[in-house]
DSSP file (Angstrom, degrees, kcal/mol; ACC not computed):
  #  RESIDUE AA STRUCTURE BP1 BP2  ACC     N-H-->O    O-->H-N    N-H-->O    O-->H-N    TCO  KAPPA ALPHA  PHI   PSI    X-CA   Y-CA   Z-CA
    1    1 A X              0   0    0      0, 0.0     6,-0.2     0, 0.0     2,-0.1   0.000 360.0 360.0 360.0 139.5   89.2  -73.3   55.7
    2    2 A X    >   -     0   0    0      4,-3.1     3,-1.9     1,-0.1     6,-0.0  -0.366 360.0-105.2 -78.3 162.9   85.7  -74.7   55.0
    3    3 A X  T 3  S+     0   0    0      1,-0.3    -1,-0.1     2,-0.1    41,-0.0   0.766 119.0  61.6 -60.1 -25.4   82.7  -73.4   57.0
    4    4 A X  T 3  S-     0   0    0      2,-0.1    41,-0.4    40,-0.1    -1,-0.3   0.436 122.7-103.4 -82.3   3.4   82.6  -76.7   59.0
    5    5 A X  S <  S+     0   0    0     -3,-1.9     8,-0.5     1,-0.3    -2,-0.1   0.368  84.7 120.4  94.1  -5.3   86.0  -75.9   60.4
    6    6 A X        -     0   0    0      6,-0.2    -4,-3.1     1,-0.1    -1,-0.3  -0.361  62.6-114.4 -85.7 169.7   87.9  -78.4   58.1
    7    7 A X    >   -     0   0    0      4,-2.4     3,-2.4    -6,-0.2    -1,-0.1  -0.611  32.7-100.4 -99.8 166.6   90.6  -77.5   55.6
    8    8 A X  T 3  S+     0   0    0      1,-0.3    -1,-0.1    -2,-0.2    -2,-0.0   0.745 118.5  66.7 -58.7 -23.6   90.3  -77.9   51.8
    9    9 A X  T 3  S-     0   0    0      2,-0.1    -1,-0.3     1,-0.1     3,-0.1   0.530 119.0-107.6 -77.0  -3.3   92.2  -81.2   51.9
   10   10 A X  S <  S+     0   0    0     -3,-2.4     2,-0.4     1,-0.3    -2,-0.1   0.425  73.7 138.5  95.5  -2.1   89.3  -82.7   53.8
   11   11 A X        -     0   0    0     -4,-0.1    -4,-2.4     1,-0.0     2,-0.5  -0.652  40.1-153.1 -79.1 130.5   91.0  -83.0   57.2
   12   12 A X        -     0   0    0     -2,-0.4    -6,-0.2    -6,-0.2    -7,-0.1  -0.897  21.0-116.1-103.9 128.5   88.6  -82.0   60.0
   13   13 A X        -     0   0    0     -2,-0.5     2,-0.3    -8,-0.5    -7,-0.0  -0.352  30.6-157.1 -64.0 143.3   90.1  -80.6   63.2
   14   14 A X        -     0   0    0     32,-0.1     2,-0.1     1,-0.0    -1,-0.0  -0.818  27.0 -93.1-115.4 156.2   89.6  -82.8   66.3
   15   15 A X        -     0   0    0     -2,-0.3     2,-0.3     1,-0.1    25,-0.2  -0.415  42.7-116.5 -66.5 146.6   89.7  -81.7   69.9
   16   16 A X  E     -A   39   0A   0     23,-2.2    23,-3.0    25,-0.1     2,-0.5  -0.624  23.3-140.0 -82.4 144.8   93.0  -82.1   71.6
   17   17 A X  E     -A   38   0A   0     -2,-0.3     2,-0.4    21,-0.2    21,-0.2  -0.931  19.9-177.6-110.3 122.4   93.1  -84.6   74.5
   18   18 A X  E     -A   37   0A   0     19,-2.9    19,-3.3    -2,-0.5     2,-0.4  -0.930   4.7-170.4-116.8 142.9   95.2  -83.7   77.5
   19   19 A X  E     +A   36   0A   0     -2,-0.4     2,-0.4    17,-0.2    17,-0.2  -0.997   9.3 178.8-139.3 139.4   95.6  -86.0   80.5
   20   20 A X  E     -A   35   0A   0     15,-2.5    15,-3.4    -2,-0.4     2,-0.5  -0.992  15.2-150.8-140.1 130.2   97.1  -85.6   83.9
   21   21 A X  E     -A   34   0A   0     -2,-0.4     2,-0.5    13,-0.2    13,-0.2  -0.874  13.3-151.6-101.7 133.9   97.3  -88.2   86.7
   22   22 A X  E     -A   33   0A   0     11,-3.0    11,-1.5    -2,-0.5     2,-0.4  -0.871  14.4-176.5-106.2 133.7   97.2  -86.9   90.2
   23   23 A X        -     0   0    0     -2,-0.5     2,-0.4     9,-0.2     9,-0.1  -0.986  16.4-152.0-130.0 140.9   98.9  -88.8   93.0
   24   24 A X    >   -     0   0    0     -2,-0.4     3,-2.6     4,-0.2     7,-0.1  -0.885  47.1 -87.4-103.1 142.0   99.1  -88.1   96.7
   25   25 A X  T 3  S+     0   0    0     -2,-0.4    -1,-0.0     1,-0.3     0, 0.0  -0.237 115.8   8.1 -50.5 126.9  102.2  -89.5   98.5
   26   26 A X  T 3  S+     0   0    0      1,-0.2    -1,-0.3    -3,-0.0     2,-0.1   0.587  93.2 156.6  78.1  10.6  101.5  -93.0   99.5
   27   27 A X    <   -     0   0    0     -3,-2.6    -1,-0.2     1,-0.1     2,-0.1  -0.406  36.9-132.4 -71.7 144.0   98.2  -93.2   97.6
   28   28 A X    >>  -     0   0    0     -2,-0.1     3,-1.0     1,-0.1     4,-0.7  -0.376  33.8 -95.5 -83.7 172.4   96.8  -96.5   96.5
   29   29 A X  G >4 S+     0   0    0      1,-0.3     3,-0.7     2,-0.2    -1,-0.1   0.861 126.9  54.0 -57.9 -35.7   95.6  -97.2   93.0
   30   30 A X  G 34 S+     0   0    0      1,-0.2    -1,-0.3     3,-0.0    34,-0.1   0.738 105.3  53.8 -72.2 -21.4   92.0  -96.4   94.1
   31   31 A X  G <4 S+     0   0    0     -3,-1.0    -1,-0.2    -7,-0.1     2,-0.2   0.558  87.9  97.8 -90.1  -8.7   93.1  -93.0   95.6
   32   32 A X    <<  -     0   0    0     -4,-0.7     2,-0.3    -3,-0.7    -9,-0.2  -0.541  59.1-157.7 -78.4 144.6   94.7  -91.8   92.3
   33   33 A X  E     -A   22   0A   0    -11,-1.5   -11,-3.0    -2,-0.2     2,-0.4  -0.895   4.9-148.2-121.0 154.9   92.6  -89.6   90.1
   34   34 A X  E     -A   21   0A   0     -2,-0.3    32,-2.4   -13,-0.2     2,-0.5  -0.977   4.0-154.6-121.7 134.9   92.9  -88.8   86.4
   35   35 A X  E     -Ab  20  66A   0    -15,-3.4   -15,-2.5    -2,-0.4     2,-0.5  -0.948  10.3-169.7-107.9 124.2   92.0  -85.5   84.8
   36   36 A X  E     -Ab  19  67A   0     30,-2.8    32,-3.6    -2,-0.5     2,-0.5  -0.966   3.5-167.3-114.5 126.2   91.1  -85.7   81.1
   37   37 A X  E     -Ab  18  68A   0    -19,-3.3   -19,-2.9    -2,-0.5     2,-0.7  -0.960  10.7-159.7-118.4 125.2   90.8  -82.4   79.3
   38   38 A X  E     -Ab  17  69A   0     30,-2.3    32,-2.7    -2,-0.5     2,-0.7  -0.921  15.0-156.3-100.3 115.2   89.2  -82.1   75.8
   39   39 A X  E     +Ab  16  70A   0    -23,-3.0   -23,-2.2    -2,-0.7    32,-0.2  -0.832  18.5 176.7 -99.3 112.1   90.4  -78.9   74.3
   40   40 A X    >   +     0   0    0     30,-3.3     3,-2.3    -2,-0.7    31,-0.1   0.189  27.0 146.3 -97.7  14.8   88.1  -77.5   71.6
   41   41 A X  T 3  S+     0   0    0      1,-0.3   -25,-0.1    29,-0.1     3,-0.1  -0.312  74.7   8.8 -56.0 127.4   90.1  -74.3   71.0
   42   42 A X  T 3  S+     0   0    0      1,-0.2     2,-0.7    29,-0.1    -1,-0.3   0.388  97.1 119.9  82.6  -3.2   89.9  -73.3   67.4
   43   43 A X    <   -     0   0    0     -3,-2.3     3,-0.3    28,-0.2    30,-0.2  -0.855  46.9-164.4 -97.1 114.3   87.2  -75.9   66.6
   44   44 A X  S    S+     0   0    0     -2,-0.7     2,-0.4     1,-0.3    -1,-0.2   0.950  72.9   7.6 -66.6 -52.2   84.1  -74.0   65.4
   45   45 A X  S    S-     0   0    0    -41,-0.4    -1,-0.3    30,-0.1     2,-0.1  -0.930  70.5-141.5-136.8 110.7   81.5  -76.7   65.7
   46   46 A X        -     0   0    0     -2,-0.4     2,-0.1    -3,-0.3   -32,-0.1  -0.431  25.1-141.9 -64.1 144.8   82.1  -80.1   67.3
   47   47 A X     >  -     0   0    0     -2,-0.1     4,-2.1     1,-0.0     3,-0.3  -0.379  32.0 -86.2-100.1-176.0   80.3  -82.9   65.5
   48   48 A X  H  > S+     0   0    0      1,-0.2     4,-2.7     2,-0.2     5,-0.2   0.855 127.5  57.1 -59.6 -36.6   78.5  -86.0   66.8
   49   49 A X  H  > S+     0   0    0      2,-0.2     4,-1.9     1,-0.2    -1,-0.2   0.900 106.9  48.5 -62.4 -40.9   81.8  -87.9   66.9
   50   50 A X  H  > S+     0   0    0     -3,-0.3     4,-2.0     2,-0.2    -2,-0.2   0.921 113.1  46.6 -65.3 -44.2   83.3  -85.3   69.2
   51   51 A X  H  X S+     0   0    0     -4,-2.1     4,-2.3     1,-0.2     5,-0.2   0.896 111.5  51.9 -65.7 -39.3   80.3  -85.3   71.5
   52   52 A X  H  X S+     0   0    0     -4,-2.7     4,-2.4    -5,-0.2    -1,-0.2   0.869 107.7  54.3 -62.2 -36.1   80.3  -89.1   71.6
   53   53 A X  H  X S+     0   0    0     -4,-1.9     4,-2.2     2,-0.2    -2,-0.2   0.931 110.9  42.5 -64.8 -47.1   84.0  -89.0   72.5
   54   54 A X  H  X S+     0   0    0     -4,-2.0     4,-1.9     2,-0.2    -2,-0.2   0.876 115.2  50.1 -71.7 -34.9   83.6  -86.8   75.5
   55   55 A X  H  X S+     0   0    0     -4,-2.3     4,-2.4     2,-0.2    -1,-0.2   0.910 111.7  48.2 -66.9 -41.1   80.5  -88.7   76.7
   56   56 A X  H  X S+     0   0    0     -4,-2.4     4,-2.3    -5,-0.2    -2,-0.2   0.906 109.1  53.8 -64.7 -41.1   82.3  -92.0   76.4
   57   57 A X  H  X S+     0   0    0     -4,-2.2     4,-0.8     1,-0.2    -1,-0.2   0.907 111.3  45.8 -60.0 -41.2   85.3  -90.6   78.3
   58   58 A X  H  < S+     0   0    0     -4,-1.9     3,-0.5     1,-0.2    -2,-0.2   0.923 114.5  46.6 -68.0 -43.7   83.0  -89.6   81.1
   59   59 A X  H  < S+     0   0    0     -4,-2.4    -2,-0.2     1,-0.2    -1,-0.2   0.794 115.4  46.1 -70.8 -28.1   81.1  -92.9   81.2
   60   60 A X  H  < S+     0   0    0     -4,-2.3    -1,-0.2    -5,-0.2    -2,-0.2   0.558  95.7  93.4 -91.1  -9.2   84.3  -95.0   81.1
   61   61 A X  S  < S-     0   0    0     -4,-0.8     6,-0.0    -3,-0.5     2,-0.0  -0.445  85.1 -97.6 -84.7 159.4   86.2  -93.0   83.7
   62   62 A X    >   -     0   0    0     -2,-0.1     3,-1.5     1,-0.1    -1,-0.1  -0.333  37.3-107.3 -69.3 155.6   86.3  -93.9   87.4
   63   63 A X  T 3  S+     0   0    0      1,-0.3    -1,-0.1    -4,-0.0    -2,-0.1   0.815 119.9  49.2 -55.7 -32.7   83.9  -92.0   89.7
   64   64 A X  T 3  S+     0   0    0    -32,-0.1    -1,-0.3   -34,-0.1     2,-0.1   0.611  92.2  97.4 -83.7 -11.7   86.8  -90.0   91.2
   65   65 A X    <   -     0   0    0     -3,-1.5     2,-0.4   -32,-0.1   -30,-0.2  -0.395  66.8-138.2 -76.0 155.3   88.2  -89.0   87.8
   66   66 A X  E     -b   35   0A   0    -32,-2.4   -30,-2.8    -2,-0.1     2,-0.5  -0.948   8.7-159.7-119.5 135.9   87.4  -85.6   86.3
   67   67 A X  E     -b   36   0A   0     -2,-0.4    23,-2.0    21,-0.4     2,-0.3  -0.966  17.4-170.5-114.0 121.5   86.6  -84.9   82.6
   68   68 A X  E     -bc  37  90A   0    -32,-3.6   -30,-2.3    -2,-0.5     2,-0.4  -0.756  12.5-154.2-109.7 153.3   87.0  -81.3   81.6
   69   69 A X  E     -bc  38  91A   0     21,-2.4    23,-2.8    -2,-0.3     2,-0.4  -0.993   9.8-162.3-125.4 139.8   86.1  -79.4   78.4
   70   70 A X  E     -b   39   0A   0    -32,-2.7   -30,-3.3    -2,-0.4   -29,-0.1  -0.978  69.3  -3.8-124.8 133.0   87.9  -76.3   77.3
   71   71 A X  S    S+     0   0    0     -2,-0.4     2,-0.4    21,-0.3   -28,-0.2   0.823  77.8 172.6  59.6  35.6   86.6  -73.8   74.8
   72   72 A X        -     0   0    0     -3,-0.1    -1,-0.2     1,-0.1     5,-0.1  -0.629  40.2-106.7 -72.7 127.5   83.5  -75.7   74.1
   73   73 A X     >  -     0   0    0     -2,-0.4     4,-2.4   -30,-0.2     3,-0.4  -0.198  23.2-119.0 -57.1 146.8   81.2  -73.6   71.8
   74   74 A X  H  > S+     0   0    0      1,-0.2     4,-2.7     2,-0.2     5,-0.2   0.863 112.4  55.3 -56.3 -40.8   78.2  -72.1   73.6
   75   75 A X  H  > S+     0   0    0      1,-0.2     4,-1.8     2,-0.2    -1,-0.2   0.886 109.7  46.8 -62.7 -38.1   75.7  -73.9   71.3
   76   76 A X  H  > S+     0   0    0     -3,-0.4     4,-2.3     2,-0.2    -2,-0.2   0.915 112.0  49.4 -69.7 -42.9   77.3  -77.2   72.2
   77   77 A X  H  X S+     0   0    0     -4,-2.4     4,-2.4     1,-0.2    -2,-0.2   0.898 109.7  52.9 -62.2 -39.5   77.3  -76.5   75.9
   78   78 A X  H  X S+     0   0    0     -4,-2.7     4,-2.6    -5,-0.2    -1,-0.2   0.877 107.9  51.4 -62.2 -38.2   73.6  -75.4   75.6
   79   79 A X  H  X S+     0   0    0     -4,-1.8     4,-1.9     2,-0.2    -2,-0.2   0.928 109.8  48.3 -64.7 -45.8   72.8  -78.8   73.9
   80   80 A X  H  <>S+     0   0    0     -4,-2.3     5,-3.2     1,-0.2     6,-0.9   0.899 112.9  49.5 -61.0 -39.6   74.5  -80.7   76.7
   81   81 A X  H ><5S+     0   0    0     -4,-2.4     3,-1.3     4,-0.2    -2,-0.2   0.923 108.9  51.3 -64.3 -44.7   72.6  -78.6   79.2
   82   82 A X  H 3<5S+     0   0    0     -4,-2.6    -1,-0.2     1,-0.3    -2,-0.2   0.831 111.1  48.7 -62.7 -32.5   69.3  -79.2   77.4
   83   83 A X  T 3<5S-     0   0    0     -4,-1.9    -1,-0.3    -5,-0.2    -2,-0.2   0.484 115.9-116.6 -84.7  -3.8   70.0  -83.0   77.5
   84   84 A X  T < 5S+     0   0    0     -3,-1.3    -3,-0.2    -4,-0.4    -2,-0.1   0.768  86.8 111.6  74.3  25.9   70.8  -82.8   81.2
   85   85 A X    > < +     0   0    0     -5,-3.2     3,-1.6    -6,-0.2     4,-0.2   0.446  41.8  92.4-109.0  -3.1   74.4  -83.9   80.5
   86   86 A X  G >  S+     0   0    0     -6,-0.9     3,-1.4     1,-0.3    -5,-0.1   0.786  76.2  66.5 -65.5 -26.7   76.3  -80.7   81.4
   87   87 A X  G 3  S+     0   0    0      1,-0.3    -1,-0.3    -7,-0.2    -2,-0.1   0.643  87.9  70.0 -69.4 -12.6   76.8  -81.8   85.0
   88   88 A X  G <  S+     0   0    0     -3,-1.6   -21,-0.4   -22,-0.0     2,-0.3   0.646  98.7  54.7 -76.7 -14.6   79.1  -84.6   83.8
   89   89 A X    <   -     0   0    0     -3,-1.4     2,-0.4    -4,-0.2   -21,-0.2  -0.856  68.2-142.1-125.1 153.0   81.8  -82.2   82.8
   90   90 A X  E     -c   68   0A   0    -23,-2.0   -21,-2.4    -2,-0.3     2,-0.6  -0.867  27.2-118.9-107.4 147.7   83.8  -79.4   84.4
   91   91 A X  E     -c   69   0A   0     -2,-0.4   -21,-0.2   -23,-0.2     2,-0.1  -0.773  31.1-122.6 -86.8 124.1   84.7  -76.3   82.5
   92   92 A X        -     0   0    0    -23,-2.8   -21,-0.3    -2,-0.6     7,-0.1  -0.447  35.4-103.5 -66.6 134.6   88.5  -76.0   82.2
   93   93 A X        -     0   0    0     -2,-0.1     2,-0.1     5,-0.1    -1,-0.1  -0.245  34.6-113.0 -61.5 145.6   89.7  -72.7   83.7
   94   94 A X  S    S+     0   0    0     -3,-0.1    -1,-0.1   -24,-0.0     2,-0.1  -0.469  78.7  22.8 -74.4 149.2   90.7  -70.0   81.3
   95   95 A X  S    S-     0   0    0     -2,-0.1     2,-0.1     2,-0.0     0, 0.0  -0.304 102.5 -39.8  90.1-175.4   94.3  -68.9   81.2
   96   96 A X  S    S+     0   0    0     -2,-0.1     2,-0.3     0, 0.0    -2,-0.0  -0.431  80.5  89.2 -85.9 160.0   97.4  -70.8   82.2
   97   97 A X        -     0   0    0     -2,-0.1     2,-0.2     2,-0.0    -2,-0.0  -0.874  69.3 -59.9 145.5-175.6   97.8  -73.0   85.2
   98   98 A X        -     0   0    0     -2,-0.3     2,-0.7     1,-0.1    -5,-0.1  -0.518  56.2 -92.5 -96.5 167.5   97.3  -76.5   86.5
   99   99 A X              0   0    0     -2,-0.2    -1,-0.1     1,-0.2    -7,-0.0  -0.721 360.0 360.0 -79.7 117.2   94.2  -78.6   86.6
  100  100 A X              0   0    0     -2,-0.7    -1,-0.2     0, 0.0    -2,-0.0   0.352 360.0 360.0-119.6 360.0   92.6  -78.1   90.0
């Protein structure tokens, strides 16, 4: 593996995207929420494309939808905090379980 997290063949790992739609019995389309999780597990350093992806997901999602990040490196989280963008995302809980 190269220092940038890619493999020798030139493939660069990307964050995995997980999605879950939540419905309450009898909910209308406006009452449904979507949870989008970007899983950075095993990705050493997200690049500008990765950050652009999570920012776009947040900006394009409905106000009630939630965008989560999992295993985001501390340096990247610090950058989002310094830019005042950390409040746009929730940190995905550690361990197994459902998105709450």
